[in-house]
Each structure stands twice: as C-alpha cells, then as structure tokens.
C-alpha positions in Angstrom: 16.3 16.2 -27.3 13.4 18.2 -26.7 13.5 20.0 -29.6 13.6 16.5 -31.7 10.9 15.2 -29.6 8.6 18.8 -29.8 9.6 18.5 -34.0 8.6 14.7 -34.4 5.0 15.4 -32.6 4.7 19.4 -32.9 0.6 19.3 -31.9 1.0 17.9 -28.9 2.6 19.6 -25.4 5.6 17.5 -24.2 6.5 17.7 -20.6 9.8 16.2 -19.1 10.6 15.6 -15.5 13.8 15.1 -14.7 15.0 13.0 -11.8 18.7 12.6 -11.9 22.0 12.9 -9.6 25.1 12.9 -11.2 26.7 9.4 -11.6 23.9 7.6 -10.0 23.6 3.9 -10.7 20.7 1.8 -11.6 20.1 0.6 -8.1 19.5 4.3 -6.7 16.4 4.0 -9.2 15.0 0.8 -7.8 11.6 1.0 -6.2 12.3 -1.7 -3.4 15.6 0.8 -2.8 17.7 0.0 0.0 20.6 1.7 1.3 22.8 -1.2 1.0 22.3 -2.2 -3.2 22.8 1.2 -3.9 25.8 1.8 -1.7 27.2 -0.1 -4.3 27.3 2.4 -6.6 28.5 4.7 -3.5 24.4 6.2 -3.9 22.8 5.1 -0.4 23.0 8.9 1.0 20.8 9.9 -2.1 17.6 8.1 -0.8 15.5 6.8 -3.5 15.4 8.2 -6.6 12.2 5.7 -7.3 10.7 7.5 -4.5 11.8 11.3 -6.0 10.1 10.0 -9.5 7.4 9.1 -8.4 7.1 12.4 -6.6 7.8 14.7 -9.5 4.8 12.3 -11.3 2.6 13.4 -8.5 3.3 16.9 -8.7 2.9 17.2 -12.4 -0.3 15.3 -12.0 -1.6 17.7 -9.8 -0.9 20.1 -11.9 -2.1 19.2 -15.4 -3.5 15.8 -16.8 -0.1 14.0 -18.2 0.2 11.0 -21.0 3.0 9.4 -19.8 4.6 8.0 -23.2 8.2 7.4 -22.7 11.3 8.2 -20.4 15.0 8.2 -21.0 17.4 6.4 -19.4 21.1 7.7 -19.7 23.5 5.4 -17.8 26.9 6.2 -17.1 29.8 3.7 -16.4 28.6 3.2 -12.3 27.1 0.3 -12.8 30.2 -0.8 -15.0 32.7 -0.5 -11.9 32.0 -4.1 -10.6 31.3 -7.5 -11.7 28.2 -7.8 -9.9 26.4 -5.2 -10.8 27.1 -5.7 -14.7 26.0 -9.3 -13.8 22.7 -8.2 -12.6 22.0 -5.0 -14.5 19.7 -6.7 -17.0 17.5 -8.2 -14.5 17.4 -4.8 -12.5 17.3 -2.8 -15.6 14.2 -5.2 -17.0 12.6 -4.6 -13.2 12.5 -1.1 -13.3 10.6 -0.7 -17.1 8.3 -3.3 -15.0 8.1 -0.5 -11.8 7.7 2.3 -14.1 4.7 1.0 -16.6 2.9 -0.5 -13.8 3.2 2.6 -11.6 2.9 5.3 -14.5 0.0 3.2 -15.5 1.2 3.0 -19.0 1.6 -0.5 -20.4 3.5 0.7 -23.6 5.5 3.5 -22.2 9.0 2.9 -24.1 12.3 3.4 -22.8 14.2 6.0 -25.0 18.0 5.7 -25.3 19.6 9.0 -26.5 23.2 8.9 -28.0 25.7 10.8 -25.5 
C-alpha cells in the first residue's frame, strides 16, 4: 500500500501511523470506549484503541507537521460473529469516521478500503 501511495503522490512525504491489534472489532476503536461494548468482540482487555491512535497522532505532531488526508480500515470477521454487532456496524463505523474527522481536524479525511 505504501508503495502505491508513493507512486500516486511522488512529490509528497507520506507517513503512516499503524495502530492495530489482530482480530480487533470495530468497538475497540470507539472514541467513547467501554469495556462492555469492546468485549462483545473479546477486545475489552486491549483497552481503547482510539486512545492508542490519538497517542500516535500526538507523537506525529510532536516530531512533524502532518496533514491528515485519509485512513485505512481493514475489517476482519470479528463484527460478524453476533447479530447485534452486524446490525450496529454501519452506525458505529460512521461514528468512527465522524470522530476521526473532528479529532484530526480533517473534514475531508476519507476512509480507504484496501483489498486484502
């Protein structure tokens, strides 16, 4: 993915902040994280992945002047294991997009769905 982005924007420096934990469901990344909701996909012990992301953003801002233009979301099967997770997925994902745009000051920040 990084090589393809570099080919698309050869004159720009592109930084990638990776915050993930294998098999995490969407609720692990909620801004208003709770153990109970995150644990629907057995992610409660991981803590707030959104908070981890914001710490990575703060570090990037400390060492450079980044302009946030997008983010990649790669979803595995965790949110399809229970009916309630699947039914709430669209609204939960839209809230994540809204929270990221607000917290990163990136109104036009777009999600990128990369084929696996």
